N, C-alpha and C positions, 0 to 999 in steps of 0.2 A: 278657284275663283281668281281671275286675273285682276290686278289693280293697275289702272292706267294713271300715271302721275306725270305732270309736267313740272320740271324743276327749272327755275330761272337760273341762267348761267351766272356764276359769280356771287350769288347771294350767300350761299353756304348756310342759310337759316330759313328754311321754308316751312311755315307752320302747317300748311296743307299736307306736306310730305310726312311731317312728324305725326300728325293726327291720323293719317291713313295707315302708317306703320303701326301705331298703337292700337288701332281698331281692327287690324287684320288678325287673323287667327293663326298666322304662320308661326311655326316654332323656330326659334333661333338655334342654330347648330351650336352645341356646347364648345366645340373647338374654335369656332369663330368668336364666341363670347369670351373665351379664355384669351384668345389672341388680342381682342380689343382691350380687355382689362390689363393685359401685360403691356400693351402699347401706351395706355394711359399712365401706368406706373412709370414706365421708362421715360416718357416725355416729362412727367412731373419731376422725376429725379434729375433729368438733364437741366430743366429750368432752374430747379433749386440749386444745383451745383454751379450753374452759370452765374446766378445771383451772388452766391457765396464767393466765387472767384472774383467777380467784379468788385465786391466789397473789400476783399483782401488786397487787391491791387490798388484800389482807391486809398485805403488806409496806409499801405506801405509806400506807395509811390507818391501820392498827392499830399498826404498829411505828414508822414514821417520822412519823406524825401529820400527814400532808399533807392539805390541804383537798380536797374533791371537785372543785372547780374546777381546782386544780393538776393533779390526777391526770387529769382529763378532757383538759386541754391537752397534757400530756406523752404520753399514749397515744392521743390523737385518738379518744376514745370519748365519746359523748354523756353529759351529766351525769346524765340520768335512769337510765341503766344503772348508772353508778357509784353513784348514790344508792341504788338497789335493793340492791346488794351491801353497801353501807355500812350500810344499815338491818339487814341480816341479821347483820353482824358486831357492830353495836351491841347487838342483842338477845342474840346467842350469847355474846359475849365480855364484854359489859357496859361497853362504851366509851360515853362521852358526847362528842358533837361539841363 
């Protein structure tokens, strides 16, 4: 049984599509499900690590006023990555190095 679905471009959340997929009796390939689950975990981990790094940079750079070099050595992160985040905070918070 073929299902014809029209998906609106750019919405990313089509209730008709979700409903049709849930009502279909098609089986999900276990490999595809495992891949999707692993991608969810990976993205969740990356988002959590990004938030943690942003908090560490904010605490050390904005609050404690440590240099980019100090932060880089303490957390073993390259200075370019620290510099990128520091520039963001300089612009948003109005700090001057």
